[in-house]
C-alpha positions in Angstrom: -19.5 -62.3 45.5 -22.3 -64.3 43.7 -22.8 -63.8 40.0 -26.1 -62.1 39.0 -26.0 -63.3 35.4 -23.8 -65.3 33.1 -23.3 -65.7 29.3 -21.8 -69.0 28.5 -20.5 -69.3 24.9 -23.6 -67.6 23.6 -24.2 -67.4 19.8 -27.2 -65.6 18.2 -27.9 -66.0 14.4 -30.6 -64.1 12.6 -31.8 -65.7 9.3 -33.2 -63.4 6.6 -36.5 -65.3 6.9 -36.8 -64.6 10.7 -39.6 -62.1 11.5 -40.4 -61.7 7.8 -44.0 -61.5 6.7 -44.7 -62.0 3.0 -47.9 -62.6 0.9 -48.5 -66.2 0.0 -48.1 -65.4 -3.7 -44.5 -64.3 -3.0 -43.3 -67.2 -0.8 -42.6 -69.8 -3.6 -40.7 -67.1 -5.5 -38.6 -66.1 -2.5 -38.1 -69.5 -1.0 -35.0 -70.4 -3.1 -33.3 -67.0 -2.5 -33.9 -67.3 1.3 -32.5 -70.7 1.5 -29.3 -69.6 -0.2 -29.0 -66.5 2.0 -26.5 -67.0 4.8 -27.6 -66.3 8.4 -26.3 -63.1 10.1 -24.3 -63.7 13.3 -25.1 -61.0 15.8 -23.2 -62.7 18.7 -20.4 -65.2 18.2 -19.5 -67.4 21.2 -19.7 -64.6 23.7 -19.0 -65.4 27.4 -19.0 -63.0 30.4 -20.4 -62.8 33.9 -21.6 -59.9 36.0 -21.3 -60.0 39.8 -24.2 -59.1 42.0 -24.2 -55.3 42.7 -21.8 -54.6 39.8 -22.4 -52.1 37.0 -21.2 -53.3 33.7 -21.1 -51.0 30.7 -21.4 -52.4 27.1 -20.0 -50.2 24.3 -19.2 -50.7 20.6 -20.1 -49.5 17.2 -23.6 -49.8 15.7 -24.3 -53.4 14.9 -21.7 -54.7 17.3 -24.2 -56.8 19.2 -25.0 -54.6 22.2 -28.7 -54.5 21.9 -28.8 -58.2 21.1 -27.2 -59.0 24.5 -30.1 -57.1 26.2 -32.8 -58.7 24.1 -31.4 -62.1 25.0 -31.3 -61.3 28.7 -34.9 -59.8 28.6 -36.1 -62.9 26.6 -37.3 -60.9 23.7 -35.3 -63.4 21.6 -33.6 -66.8 22.3 -30.0 -67.7 21.8 -29.1 -70.0 18.8 -26.5 -71.7 21.0 -25.0 -71.4 24.5 -26.5 -70.8 27.9 -27.7 -67.7 29.8 -28.1 -67.9 33.6 -29.9 -65.1 35.6 -30.2 -64.9 39.4 -33.2 -63.1 40.9 -35.6 -60.7 39.2 -34.7 -58.7 36.0 -36.2 -55.7 34.3 -35.1 -54.2 30.9 -35.5 -50.7 29.5 -34.9 -51.7 25.9 -37.6 -49.7 24.1 -39.0 -46.9 26.3 -42.7 -46.3 26.0 -43.3 -49.6 24.1 -46.0 -50.7 26.5 -48.1 -47.5 26.4 -51.6 -47.3 25.0 -52.0 -44.0 23.1 -55.7 -43.6 24.0 -55.2 -43.9 27.7 -54.1 -41.1 30.0 -50.8 -40.7 31.6 -52.2 -41.9 34.9 -53.8 -45.0 33.3 -50.6 -45.8 31.4 -48.6 -45.6 34.7 -50.8 -48.4 36.0 -50.7 -50.3 32.7 -47.0 -50.0 32.2 -46.1 -50.6 35.8 -48.1 -53.9 35.8 -46.3 -55.0 32.7 -43.0 -54.5 34.6 -44.4 -56.7 37.5 -45.5 -54.0 39.9 -48.7 -54.6 41.9 -51.5 -52.0 41.9 -50.9 -51.2 45.5 -47.2 -50.6 44.8 -47.9 -48.4 41.8 -50.4 -46.3 43.9 -47.8 -45.9 46.6 -45.2 -44.6 44.0 -47.6 -42.7 41.8 -46.8 -39.2 43.2 -43.0 -39.8 43.0 -43.3 -41.1 39.4 -45.3 -38.0 38.3 -42.9 -35.7 40.0 -39.9 -37.4 38.5 -41.4 -37.3 35.0 -42.5 -33.6 35.2 -45.8 -34.2 33.4 -48.1 -33.4 36.4 -50.4 -31.0 34.6 -50.9 -33.5 31.8 -51.4 -36.6 34.0 -55.0 -37.0 32.9 -54.5 -36.2 29.2 -54.3 -39.1 26.7 -50.6 -39.8 25.9 -51.3 -39.5 22.2 -51.3 -35.7 22.9 -47.9 -35.9 24.5 -44.7 -34.7 22.8 -42.1 -37.3 22.2 -40.0 -36.0 25.1 -43.0 -36.2 27.6 -43.8 -39.7 26.4 -40.2 -40.9 27.0 -39.8 -39.1 30.3 -42.9 -40.8 31.7 -41.7 -44.1 30.5 -38.3 -43.7 32.2 -39.9 -42.4 35.4 -42.0 -45.6 35.7 -39.0 -47.8 35.0 -36.8 -45.8 37.4 -39.1 -46.8 40.3 -38.8 -50.5 39.7 -36.9 -52.5 42.2 -35.5 -55.5 40.3 -32.3 -57.4 41.3 -30.8 -56.6 37.8 -31.7 -53.6 35.6 -30.9 -53.5 31.9 -30.6 -50.0 30.4 -30.3 -49.4 26.7 -29.6 -45.8 25.6 -32.0 -44.4 28.2 -29.9 -41.2 28.6 -31.1 -40.0 25.3 -34.4 -39.1 27.1 -35.5 -35.6 27.6 -33.5 -32.4 28.1 -30.3 -31.8 30.0 -32.0 -31.3 33.4 -33.9 -34.5 33.0 -30.8 -36.4 31.9 -29.1 -35.3 35.1 -32.1 -36.6 37.1 -31.8 -40.0 35.2 -28.1 -40.2 36.1 -28.7 -39.4 39.7 -31.4 -42.2 39.8 -29.0 -44.7 38.3 -26.4 -43.7 40.8 -28.9 -44.3 43.6 -29.7 -47.8 42.2 -26.0 -48.5 42.1 -25.5 -47.4 45.7 -28.3 -49.8 46.7 -26.3 -52.7 45.2 -28.5 -53.3 42.2 -26.8 -55.1 39.3 -26.8 -52.8 36.2 -26.1 -53.5 32.6 -25.7 -50.2 30.8 -25.5 -49.6 27.1 -24.9 -46.1 25.8 -23.0 -44.0 23.3 -22.5 -41.5 26.1 -19.0 -42.6 27.0 -18.6 -40.1 29.9 -21.7 -41.5 31.5 -20.5 -45.1 31.0 -17.2 -44.3 32.7 -18.9 -42.5 35.5 -21.5 -45.1 36.3 -19.8 -48.4 35.5 -17.3 -50.5 37.4 -16.3 -52.5 34.3 -16.7 -52.1 30.6 -17.1 -54.6 27.9 -16.2 -53.7 24.3 -18.1 -55.5 21.5 -17.1 -55.6 17.9 -18.9 -57.6 15.2 -20.5 -59.9 17.7 -17.4 -60.7 19.7 -15.8 -59.3 22.9 -12.8 -57.2 21.8 -11.8 -56.2 25.3 -13.1 -55.9 28.9 -11.7 -54.2 31.9 -11.5 -50.9 33.7 -13.7 -48.2 32.1 -11.0 -45.7 31.3 -8.7 -48.1 29.5 -11.5 -49.8 27.5 -13.1 -46.5 26.5 -9.8 -45.1 25.4 -9.1 -48.1 23.2 -12.6 -47.8 21.6 -12.2 -44.1 20.9 -8.7 -44.5 19.5 -9.8 -47.3 17.2 -12.8 -45.3 16.0 -11.1 -42.0 15.5 -7.8 -43.2 14.2 -9.7 -45.1 11.5 -12.0 -42.2 10.6 -9.6 -39.2 11.1 -6.0 -39.4 9.9 -3.3 -37.7 12.0 -2.9 -34.0 11.5 0.7 -34.7 10.6 1.8 -37.8 8.8 5.4 -36.9 7.7 8.7 -38.1 9.2 9.3 -37.4 12.9 12.9 -36.7 14.1 12.2 -38.0 17.7 14.8 -35.6 19.0 12.3 -34.9 21.8 9.6 -37.5 22.5 6.4 -37.3 24.5 6.5 -39.9 27.3 3.4 -39.1 29.3 0.1 -37.1 29.5 -1.9 -36.4 32.6 -4.3 -33.9 34.1 -5.8 -33.1 37.5 -8.2 -30.7 39.1 -6.4 -28.2 41.3 -9.4 -27.3 43.5 -10.5 -30.8 44.5 -8.4 -32.8 47.0 -7.8 -36.5 46.5 -9.4 -36.5 43.0 -8.1 -36.4 39.5 -11.6 -35.8 38.1 -12.1 -32.4 36.5 -15.4 -30.7 36.5 -16.7 -27.8 34.4 -15.7 -24.6 36.1 -12.7 -26.1 37.9 -9.2 -25.0 37.7 -6.9 -27.6 36.1 -3.3 -28.6 35.5 -2.3 -30.5 32.4 1.1 -32.2 32.4 3.1 -33.3 29.3 6.2 -35.3 30.1 9.0 -35.6 27.5 12.6 -36.9 27.0 15.1 -34.9 25.0 18.0 -36.7 23.3 19.9 -33.5 23.3 19.6 -29.9 24.5 17.0 -28.1 22.3 16.1 -24.4 22.0 12.9 -23.0 20.7 10.9 -26.1 21.7 7.1 -25.8 21.3 4.6 -28.3 22.9 1.0 -28.2 21.8 -1.9 -30.2 23.2 -4.9 -30.5 20.9 -8.4 -31.4 22.4 -10.9 -33.0 20.0 -14.7 -33.4 20.5 -15.8 -37.1 20.5 -16.9 -36.6 16.8 -13.3 -35.9 15.9 -13.5 -32.1 15.4 -10.9 -29.9 17.0 -12.3 -28.2 20.1 -9.3 -26.2 21.4 -5.6 -26.4 22.2 -3.0 -25.6 24.8 0.4 -24.3 23.7 3.7 -23.2 25.2 3.8 -20.4 22.5 5.4 -19.9 19.1 8.6 -18.6 20.6 9.2 -21.9 22.4 11.5 -22.6 25.4 14.8 -24.3 26.1 14.9 -27.9 27.1 17.9 -29.6 28.6 19.0 -33.1 27.6 17.2 -35.8 29.5 13.7 -36.0 31.0 11.5 -33.0 31.6 7.9 -31.9 31.7 5.6 -29.0 30.9 2.6 -28.0 33.0 -0.3 -26.0 31.6 -2.3 -24.2 34.2 -6.0 -23.5 33.2 -7.8 -21.2 35.7 -11.2 -22.2 34.5 -12.3 -25.3 32.5 -15.0 -24.0 30.2 -15.6 -27.3 28.5 -19.0 -29.0 28.7 -19.1 -32.5 30.4 -17.8 -35.2 28.1 -14.7 -37.0 26.8 -12.2 -35.1 24.7 -9.6 -36.9 22.7 -6.0 -35.7 23.0 -3.1 -35.2 20.5 0.3 -34.1 21.7 2.7 -32.4 19.3 6.4 -31.5 20.0 8.1 -29.3 17.4 10.7 -26.7 16.6 9.8 -24.9 13.5 10.0 -26.3 10.8 10.9 -29.6 12.4 8.2 -31.9 13.9 9.9 -34.0 16.5 6.9 -36.0 17.9 3.2 -36.2 17.3 1.1 -38.6 19.5 -2.2 -39.0 17.7 -5.2 -39.8 20.1 -2.8 -40.7 22.8 -5.2 -40.1 25.7 -8.5 -38.3 26.6 -9.6 -35.6 29.0 -12.8 -36.4 30.9 -14.9 -33.5 32.1 -17.7 -34.1 34.6 -20.7 -31.9 35.4 -19.8 -28.9 37.6 -21.8 -27.0 40.1 -23.8 -25.2 37.4 -25.7 -26.6 34.5 -24.1 -25.9 31.1 -26.4 -25.2 28.2 -24.7 -24.9 24.8 -21.2 -25.8 23.6 -19.1 -24.0 26.2 -19.2 -22.8 29.8 -18.7 -19.0 30.2 -17.9 -18.0 33.8 -19.9 -15.0 34.9 -21.4 -13.2 37.8 -24.4 -10.9 38.0 -25.9 -8.2 40.2 -29.3 -6.4 40.4 -29.7 -2.7 41.4 -32.6 -0.3 41.9 -33.3 2.6 39.7 -32.8 3.5 36.1 -29.3 2.8 34.6 -27.3 5.8 33.6 -25.4 5.5 30.4 -21.7 6.4 30.7 -19.4 7.7 28.0 -17.6 4.3 27.9 -21.0 2.7 27.1 -21.4 5.1 24.2 -18.0 4.4 22.8 -18.6 0.6 23.0 -22.0 1.0 21.4 -20.7 3.2 18.6 -17.8 0.9 18.0 -20.1 -2.1 17.7 -22.3 -0.2 15.3 -19.4 0.7 13.1 -18.2 -2.9 13.0 -21.5 -4.1 11.8 
């Protein structure tokens, strides 16, 4: 398959003087200091290629060089050294709304911004109704955009960009746009572009979206490629390195290793031929272990952490424990409903027999939860049903007891 773009040994340095505007009276005074100040290297001999029709994700900490890659590709800045090759047309969503004029209406800015992206007036007119519907700003179409909220402003900008038809599309943190419903619409549009074999470079801190949308992920750190490969493995390494550094293990004492964890896995029990778990699914989590001897009172705990490192919930075999025979074995946790919101959850596995800690695998894996059939608003999903009946509701004695109990508790 032909390559859509290439980075060949690219280096980008930023000098403190670059982009700096100073009054003439200050220049002589600052000249000596600027000459002695070293250049900052944003990218250091970076090489990679993206095949035509491939979706490449780029992740890394703030300042790793992610946005510099896109700015080089979109010709906002030029490389200090190296070569960049691009096949076909390319459009970049680096700064949403940067081409809008605040005094012009939404309709006028659609034509202005679309032309800046290379669309003809006839093409914009043909796509106008679809752009307006996608953005959800129909009733404000002929209002100057300076009257828009920040969310409306960014939704319109993404809606215009989403209707471009370049060979390669560069996306930088575009999923921070709008509310949850609009983000789902953005993801669906990116999915559509991917199915149509458009080449995509996607930068985002939303790691679940990166894993879902990308065929391959590149991990940058301090201007260099730390690793590239399959999304799941690269994302796990990134999360482990971040959270191990920022959050020490919950247990740091000696481990007996009488029983050791040898594997962690999970699967949806209501979706055939898929290990992906969706909010609202039933799920089985499996922890494999090896016992050096027969052990009684063994307890296995699985701790799930939010991406920010805070403990979300945990699964446990119970304080009383169970008996494990010498040799290999495994425990299965059966969860009838996954009430977690979509995202990636870091995993710790602890094996113990009070007061002995046998094994503790810190950030050993992650649990990926995809969007289910229903939208989740808030921190958790609460399964529920509802009904509607005619007439006035009659209060029962049970209702009175519950009401009185609640009042007493308050």
